[in-house]
C-alpha positions as CSV (number, residue, x, y, z in Angstrom):
1,M,-42.3,115.5,-338.4
2,A,-42.0,115.5,-334.5
3,K,-42.3,118.4,-332.5
4,V,-41.1,119.3,-328.9
5,Y,-44.1,121.1,-326.8
6,I,-42.6,123.3,-323.8
7,L,-45.8,123.7,-321.3
8,T,-46.0,127.1,-319.6
9,G,-48.7,128.3,-317.0
10,P,-49.3,128.4,-313.2
11,I,-49.8,125.6,-310.8
12,A,-53.2,123.7,-312.1
13,S,-53.7,125.6,-315.0
14,G,-54.0,122.4,-317.1
15,K,-50.6,121.6,-318.2
16,T,-50.0,117.9,-317.1
17,H,-54.1,117.0,-318.0
18,W,-53.1,118.4,-321.4
19,A,-50.1,116.2,-321.7
20,L,-51.6,113.3,-320.8
21,E,-54.5,113.6,-323.0
22,R,-52.2,114.0,-325.8
23,K,-50.1,111.1,-324.9
24,K,-53.8,109.2,-325.3
25,N,-54.3,110.3,-328.3
26,K,-50.9,110.6,-330.3
27,A,-47.5,109.1,-329.6
28,T,-45.8,111.8,-327.5
29,V,-43.8,111.4,-324.7
30,H,-44.8,113.3,-321.3
31,L,-41.5,114.6,-319.7
32,S,-42.3,115.8,-316.2
33,C,-40.0,117.6,-314.2
34,D,-42.1,117.2,-311.1
35,D,-42.2,113.4,-311.5
36,L,-38.5,113.4,-312.1
37,M,-37.4,115.6,-309.1
38,L,-40.1,113.7,-306.8
39,N,-38.4,110.2,-307.6
40,L,-34.9,111.3,-307.2
41,F,-36.2,114.2,-304.1
42,P,-39.1,112.7,-302.0
43,V,-38.8,115.6,-300.0
44,C,-38.5,119.7,-299.9
45,L,-35.2,120.7,-301.5
46,G,-36.1,124.3,-299.9
47,S,-33.1,126.5,-301.2
48,R,-31.6,124.0,-303.5
49,H,-35.0,123.6,-305.4
50,A,-34.1,125.7,-308.1
51,Q,-30.6,124.6,-308.9
52,T,-31.8,121.2,-308.7
53,E,-34.8,121.7,-311.0
54,A,-32.4,123.5,-313.5
55,R,-30.4,120.0,-313.3
56,C,-33.5,118.0,-314.1
57,L,-34.6,120.2,-316.9
58,N,-31.3,120.0,-318.9
59,F,-31.5,116.1,-318.3
60,L,-35.0,116.2,-319.8
61,F,-33.9,118.2,-322.5
62,G,-31.5,116.0,-323.5
63,Q,-34.1,113.2,-323.2
64,A,-36.2,115.1,-325.8
65,V,-33.5,115.5,-328.3
66,Q,-33.1,111.7,-328.4
67,L,-36.6,111.5,-328.9
68,Y,-37.2,113.8,-331.4
69,E,-34.3,112.6,-333.5
70,M,-36.5,108.9,-333.1
71,G,-39.6,110.9,-334.8
72,L,-41.7,111.2,-331.3
73,D,-43.0,114.4,-330.0
74,C,-42.3,115.1,-326.6
75,V,-44.0,117.4,-323.9
76,I,-42.0,119.1,-321.5
77,D,-44.2,119.7,-318.0
78,A,-42.1,121.8,-316.1
79,G,-44.2,125.1,-315.8
80,F,-41.3,127.2,-317.0
81,W,-42.0,130.3,-314.6
82,T,-39.8,132.7,-316.0
83,G,-39.5,134.5,-319.4
84,K,-35.8,133.4,-319.7
85,S,-36.5,130.2,-318.9
86,R,-38.8,129.9,-321.6
87,M,-36.4,131.7,-324.2
88,D,-33.8,129.8,-322.9
89,A,-35.6,126.4,-323.6
90,L,-36.5,128.1,-327.3
91,S,-32.8,128.5,-327.7
92,Y,-31.6,125.2,-326.4
93,F,-33.7,123.4,-329.2
94,K,-33.2,125.6,-331.8
95,E,-29.5,125.4,-331.6
96,R,-30.1,121.6,-332.1
97,G,-32.7,122.4,-335.4
98,I,-35.3,121.5,-333.5
99,K,-38.9,123.2,-333.6
100,A,-40.0,123.5,-330.3
101,E,-43.3,125.6,-329.5
102,I,-44.4,127.3,-326.4
103,Y,-48.0,126.3,-325.3
104,Y,-49.2,128.9,-322.5
105,F,-52.1,127.5,-320.1
106,E,-54.4,130.2,-318.7
107,C,-57.0,129.4,-316.1
108,S,-58.7,131.4,-313.7
109,R,-57.8,131.5,-309.8
110,D,-60.8,129.9,-308.7
111,I,-60.7,127.0,-311.1
112,R,-57.4,126.2,-310.2
113,L,-58.1,126.4,-306.5
114,E,-61.1,123.8,-307.0
115,R,-58.6,121.4,-308.8
116,L,-55.9,122.0,-306.0
117,A,-58.6,120.7,-303.6
118,R,-59.7,117.8,-305.6
119,R,-56.2,116.9,-306.2
120,N,-54.9,117.5,-302.5
121,Q,-58.1,114.9,-301.4
122,E,-57.0,112.3,-303.7
123,L,-53.2,112.3,-302.9
124,E,-53.7,112.0,-299.2
125,K,-55.9,108.5,-300.1
126,T,-53.1,107.2,-302.5
127,K,-49.3,106.9,-302.3
128,K,-48.5,108.5,-305.2
129,L,-45.5,111.0,-304.9
130,A,-47.0,114.5,-305.3
131,Y,-46.7,118.0,-304.0
132,I,-49.4,119.3,-301.7
133,I,-50.4,122.5,-302.5
134,D,-52.4,124.7,-300.0
135,E,-53.8,127.9,-300.7
136,K,-51.0,129.6,-298.9
137,L,-48.2,128.2,-301.2
138,F,-50.4,128.6,-304.3
139,D,-50.6,132.2,-303.9
140,R,-46.6,132.4,-303.0
141,L,-46.3,130.5,-306.0
142,D,-48.8,132.5,-308.7
143,Q,-46.7,135.7,-307.3
144,K,-43.7,133.8,-308.8
145,Y,-45.2,133.0,-312.0
146,E,-44.0,135.3,-314.8
147,K,-46.9,135.7,-317.4
148,P,-45.9,135.3,-321.1
149,L,-46.7,138.5,-323.1
150,P,-48.8,138.1,-326.7
151,G,-46.1,136.8,-329.1
152,E,-44.0,135.1,-326.5
153,Y,-46.0,131.7,-327.0
154,H,-46.9,129.9,-330.1
155,C,-50.9,128.5,-328.6
156,L,-52.8,129.8,-325.8
157,V,-54.6,127.3,-324.2
158,K,-57.7,128.2,-322.0
159,T,-59.1,125.6,-319.6
């Protein structure tokens, strides 16, 4: 039976890497909110970011429902920064009779900063659309992330 995976974790905690590895090994569709937003809006949205992200997630949820109905696993890679956003996502799928699980990605700050430094260097060499995250932005975003409590996720992934 198909499943929807909802990935949560701070920046550079391994969510996208896990999703892409899963996709290699099992028929899984990777639905990335960052990819969708960057392709639609390749510039910083500023105060409109949260509203646009919510609309993109609504679209991705609809896609996940269709793919689930086709028997395909889906990974929704968006970070789900707040407890409310995670519970809203679970409720959305539960109301539709779809099994969804929250996977929480945990990783040390130092490893995450190392990953971002490598990623930022690679991005400077390519034309790939992606967010460049410096340490100042990293810290600001980390302060916004609400770490889930035990019982608020189905699986802990330590990377």
